[in-house]
N, C-alpha and C positions, 0 to 999 in steps of 0.2 A: 562113200564114196568112193562113183567110178572113175577110174582112167580116160577109159573109152568113153567117144562123144556118139548119140544117137538122138536123133530130134526127129520126127514127125510132124509136117504143116497142117495134118491132122487135129482140128480139134472133135472131142468126144460131145463137146455142148453144139448144139445145131447155130447157121449162122443168128444174129442177133435180129430180135426182130423190133419193128418201131409198129406204137401204138402213140399217137396225141403228140408225134415229135419227141418222144422221150425212148431208149434202148433199155427194150425190155430183154431179160436172160430166157434163152430158149429154155426148156426143160430138156435137164439132162437124162435126166431118169423118167421119161414119158410116162405122163398122165392118162393115156387112151385108155378110156373103161372104168376112170374115175368121173364120181358125183359129187359136187355140194350142193350143198340146202342153204338157201338164206331166205332167215325166218326174220319177219318186220312186223310182228304184233306187237300193238301198242296198248295198255291201260292207263297209261298215264298221257304225259305231253305225248306229241304226235310230229315229226320231224318232217318238216317239206320235203327234204332232200332226200328221203326213202327212195320214192319213183328212181332219183336218178343214182343210189347208188345200187339197185337191182341191176336197172339196163347196165351200170360201170362192172359190176359179177361177170354178169353175163358174155361184154367183152371180154373180159381179163380169161373168161374159161375158153372164149374162143381160142386168146393168145396161147395161154398155158396148157391147152390139150385138155381139161375137163369140163363135165358137161354140170350146167344149172341148172335147179329147178328152185324156187322160189315159192311160199307160201307166208301165210296170215292167221293157216288154220293148225292150232297145235294139237288135232286128232293128227298130225302127222308124226307127232314123238309116240311111235309105239315100237317096242324092239324090231320089230320084222323091219317097217318101213325104216328104221334110222341105218339096219344091217348096211340099204343101199349108197349108204355115203362113206366118203373118209372125211367128210367135214360139216360141221354145220355154222354156218353165217351168223351170227345175232347181229343182225343191224338195225342201231339207234332202236332197240326194244325198248320200254319202259312197262315199268310197275309187277304185275302178277300174271304174267303168262301162262305159263302151265298149271295141271293141276296135280295131284299128290303122284298117281298114277303115272302119268306124263314125265314127270320128275324121275321119279325113279328107271322109268325106260332112259333117259337119259344118262344119268349116273351109271348106268351097266355099260350104256354105249360107250364114254368115256374110259372106263374104266375095260374097257376088252381093247383100247388102243384107236376110238375115233379121237377127232378132230376138233378144235374149238375155236373159231376166230370173232372176237368180239369188235365191235365198232363202237366208238362215242358211246352210245345212250345204251350200251348195252352192260355198262356200268350203274346204269340208274332203271336195275330190274330184278325181282327177285329179290329184294330183303330179306324174307324170312327162311331162304334156302341158303344154309350155311355150306354145303357143299358149289354150289351155285357161285360164291361169296370164294371162296379160295379158288375156284377156277377164273371166274373175270377177274382178279386179283385183287380188288380195291374197288370200293361203291361210292358211287360219287355221293358229292356233299356240296357246290354250289358253282354257280360263274362268273365272272365278272360278263361285262360287253363283249361282243366278240372286236378282235382289234388283231393288230399283228405284234408276232412274240419271237423272240430267237430260242431255236430247237436246239439244242446241243445234243448230238448223235453220238453217245455212248460205245455202242458196237457197231463196228464198218464192216464186218465180215456178212452180218446173220442177212438172208435176202432179200428182206423187208428194207433193209440201212445200208446197205453196199455201197449202194449206187449217191446218197446222196452224202453234200460237202459233212463236214464236223459241223460248223453254225449253219443251220439253214432256217433264215426267217419266211415266216408265211401267217396270213392271219386265218382264225376259227374261234372257233369258243373253246374256249379253255377251260378242263374241269378242273376243281380241285376236289380231294378224295378223302374221304373218311380215317383212312390208314394209308404208312408208306409200302408199297411193294414189296421195295427192295431187298428185303432178308425172307421173301420169299419166292422172290419170282425174279427173271433177269433182265435188268434194266435196258432196252436198245435207246432210248431217246428220254430227255428231260426238257425241263421251260428252264430257262435262266430269268427268274422272278424279276430281275432287275430292268427284265428289258418290255416287261408292260407292268399295268396294273391289275393289284385283284388275286393277284397269288397267295393261297396261302398256309403254303407246306414249306414254309420256313427254312428254305433256297435250297431243298431237295427235293425236286418234284417231277419226279417219273411224268410219262405221259405215252410211253409205248414199251411192254414189257411183253416178255415170252415165257412159258414152265411146262416141263415134264408136271402132268399133274396126274395122279391116279392111275396111272397107265395110257393115261392121251398126251396128246400135245396140244398146247394151248399159246394163242398169240391175241392182244388185247392192243387195239391203237385208238388212244384220244381222240385223235383229227376224226374228221366226216362231218361236222355239222350243217355246215354249207352246200348248198349246191351245186358251187362252184369249186369244190375239193373235187367234184369226181369228174370235173373237165381237167383236173392241174394230172400232165406226165407226173409230176413225182409224187404226190399221191397213190395215183392209180399204182404205179410201180410198187409203190411201199405195201398196198393192199395187196397186190399178187404175189411177193415176196413172202407175205403173212400166211396168205391161202399155201400159198406152194410151199411151205413148212409147215402149216397143220396138216397137210395129206399126204405127207410124207416123201414131198417131191423133191426136197430139198433138205440138206442135213445142216445146224447149228448146234452149237451148246450154247444151251438158255437153261444150265444151271446156276441159283445164285454167284454172283460175284462180288465181293465186297473186300476191302484190303489190302489192293491193289495197287502200285506207284507204275508209272509211268518211265520206262526209260526211252524210248521213240516213240512220241506221242504224235509224229508227221509234222513236225518242226524243224526247222535248221536249226534252230537252239539247242534242240533235244539231241541232237546228233553229236556236240560236244563232246562226250563222257566215250565217244568209239572212236576205235581206230582202222586204217586198213593197214592189212598184213597179208605182202604180195602183190601180184599183179591184177588189173581189171578194178571195176568199183562198184557205186550202186548212184543211183542216179536219183534224185527227190523229184516226184512231182507235183506239179500244183494243189492236188488231192490229197495231198499227205501218206503218198505211197512209195517206197523203196524200191527199185527195180535192176536187177543184177545187171552188170555189163562185163563183159570181158570175164577174165579170170587166167590161172585158178588163184582166188584168194579168200581172205576174209573178213569181214568188218566182224570185228569184236570189243565189247563193252571195254575198254581198260579202265574206268574211272572204281571199278571196285571187285573184288572178288564175291562167291559166296559159296555157302556152306548147304543151309538146308533150305528149301526154297521152292516154292512154283512159279513157274516161266512159262506164261501164256504169251498168242502170238498168233496173227492171223497172217498167211501164206495163200498164194493163186501162182501155177502155172499158165504158161500160155499152151502148153503142148504136150511132150513129152519130152519133158524139161527134166535137170539134176542140179538140184542143191540138198541143204542139209543145216540141222541146227544142233552146233557144238556145245558142248557142253563138260565142265571140269576139266580144262586145261590151262596150264599156266601160261604167264602173259609171255607174249613174243612176238616180233615181226616177222615170225618164219610160220607160216601159215599150215606147213607140214608139221609142226610141231603138234597143233591141236590135233591132228590124224595120230599121230603117234600116241599122245600122253591123254586124249581126251577121247570121249565121245559123242558120234554124230547120231543126230535121228535123221534118218534119211526121208526126201523128197525126190519123189522117181517112179514114174507110173511104172515104168516096165523094166526090169531088173528080174535076179533070182529073190527066192520070197525075203533071205537075210541083207537086204541088198535093196530095197525096196522098201516104199514109202509106209512110215511108221515102223520100222526094223531100226533096231541098234545097230547100224552102218558096221558089216560081217561080222558080229558076234548073236543076234538073234531077231529073229524075223516074227513082227505081229502078228494077233492073231487076224488072219487073213480072210475070214468070213464077217469078223465083225468090222476089221477095217473096211472092207467092199463095201457093204451094208454105210457104213457111218461117211465113206467118204463122198465127195464133190467134184465133181470134174473138170480137168482143165476150163478156164473160163472163168470157174466163180471160187470164191473164197472159201478156204476150210481154218479153221482153229486147232493150236496144239495148246494141251495143258502137258508141261513138260514138270513131273515132282522129281526134284531130288531129294532124300529121308537118308543117313547115312551114304550106305554101297547101295542103296535102292533107288534104282530110278522107273516112273513108271510113266507112261505116254497114255493122254486122252485126244481123242482127233472128235472132234464136234461133240464133246461130251461122253464120249462111249470110250472107255479104256482099253485100248488095242495089243499094249505091252507092257511086262510088267518085268524089269531086266533086275536083276542082282551082280554089282561087280565081285569076283573073286580073282583076278589079276593084280598081284603084289604090286608087279610094278604102276598100277594106274589105281589114282582114287577118286570119287566124287566129293569127295568132304571139303575139297577146298579147292577153286577154281575159278575160272570166267567164262562167259558166254560168247558166241558168235553166231554169223550167218553167212553163209557160204557164196560168193559167185563166181558158179563152175568153171563157164566159158562163153567163148561167142555166140555161139549155139542155143547155148541155156540161160532163158529169159525169167527170173522167180521172183514175185515180187511179196513183201512184205507191208504190214500193216501194225500199229496198236501194241509194240511189244512190252511187255508190265510183268512189275513182278512183286511177290510177296514174300516175304521173308521169312521160316518157318522155326518153331521151337528145334534146339538143337536133338527133342527126342519128339515124339508123336508120329503118330502113323498115319492120318489124314485129314490134315488141318490146309489142306490148298484151297478149298471154295468154300 
């Protein structure tokens, strides 16, 4: 935590772009020169929405700064041609669409860092190709009639879902899948099976997910059956976010996430276990976001302390703003007690290495090269995992390990303490979402995800 205040009004991201009435995030790592291939060959059922989908992706390319080519010719799947693209979108493909040589070329492409985006019937494709089954995450099994359902948005930091409400009512054709991808992929959104008829996944029904897969990035969405979907601003922003992730233009934690419980879930009721220490406060917006106001204070979880755990939370800055996540401090109404007795994982775009984003403030810098590659800029959400096991503290930023610190100060200990988020000053606005924790065994080296 720095005591001097510095703030710039300039965002690293460009001004918001508008498409179809919805604000879409401008690319902060410009995609100039990047190309996306849309592949829509069908060997089974053919969706009438495919032309609308191709047109939508082309328009999203204009917004996102990437060039879009579209084909139904599987001969495009050669090593030389695929090297031209940062991602391939399988747009409602069906059946057996690639031969053995083309499959090998695509496997090589993914294993060397290529991106994959699967839309809707991409899950109804290549049932006999195990590599593809792992890449798409789950195969189609059946679907009821088109109807409205409630979508539970589980990840509100990923660029494909950060703009969505926590509960999203929409009409589409809702796939049931042959398996549940949750243990293999990171679920972004799921269906509330009580909100419609015909769900067969026993109440745990993922509908959109992402994963790191054998060297590449993969994103799948079950939305997109209807022609109307491709005119829906919220769905278009969802699709753009998935493409931006796949081409490496936006960062996200796409490791599987299971076993966490919410400490703050976006509701006022979930703040009952928290207390404000010191001046300032946090405001809770209708979209479930906490934003710092004034300072120098600390909102800390007073309901219980923790000893061995994985703490995850999503955060966003507006510009050159200052905040931090504190761990391992005793209960106190004095925010400086956390500074003097605990450790802060810093959020600050511009400071010396041991006092900038990802650092254990004042003690150890993050790996700056890894940090910079993993970091989304002001205006976009980031995800921390802070894992404490014994006196070892590790920090992941958007799924990338950027700091591995061991406490050797006999006056401090990470083995028992509280967690909190800082409101630094009136000039610093930092927002938080979805604070969750998974308690770990007292011994165990790597059970945080």
